[in-house]
N, C-alpha and C positions, 0 to 999 in steps of 0.2 A: 299070891298063886304058886303051886309048887313047878318046879320045871316040866312034869308031865301034864299038869293043869294047863300051863301056858301053851305048851306044844298043841295039845287037843283044842284049845280057844284058836290057836293060828292056824290049824288046819281047817276049822268051821269055817274062819273067815275067809280063807282061801278059796273053799269049795263055792260058798255063797258069791264071792267075787268072780268066778269062773263062770257060773250060771246066771250072772248078771242079776242077781236079787236084791244084793246090798254090797257096799263098797266100803272096804276099811283101810286107812292109810297110816302109815307111821309119821310123826313129825320128828325129823332130825335135826341134830346140831352136829355136823362132821359125822361121825360113824356113830353117834350116841342117840339112842332113840329117848326123846324128852316128852312124848306126847302122842295122841292118837286121835284120829277122825273116822266117824261112822256115819255112813249115809244109809238109811233105811227107807223102804217105802212107806207112806202115811196111810192112817186108817181113816183119815178125817178130810177137810177141805183142802189140804195140802198136797203136793206131787212127792214130797220127801221130808223126813225128819233127819235132823243133823245133830249131832253129839260130839263133842271134842273135850280133851282134857289136856293138860301139861303137868309135868311132875311139880311136886312142891318145891323144890329148888330153883324151878323156872317160872314159878307162878307170875310172875311180873309180864310173862310173855302171852299170857292167857288173853287179855283184850287185844293184843295186836293179832294174835293166831285167828280170834273170832273174826275181826275185821277182815284179814286176808281172805278167811274162808268165804266169808259173805260175799265179798267182790268175786271170787273166782267162781262160786256157786251161780251167781248170777250172769255172769259173761260168759262161762265156758260150759255149763251143764243146761240141759232142755227143760228146766224146770219153769213152770210160770209161777209157784209159790212154793216156799220151803219154810218150815218151821225149825228154828235152831233154839234148842233145848237151852231153858233159862237156867241161871246159876242158883245154887241154893247156898 
């Protein structure tokens, strides 16, 4: 993404967060962004759809992030069921 495209994307996510339509979080290592989490409304049997990514240079953290997020969503969010996007 160009800087302008990234800014537009971030502004869109901020508006959705403010309106409580969807939620986007950065995954940080100190002051460095190494990934992102997206929580969207589901259109099927789930309450939410969750997606996440980490940078290629930190790919070893992907299963750790996935496990931590799943636990966080199960304990601290009001979802009965959520779908965590599968890896390809």
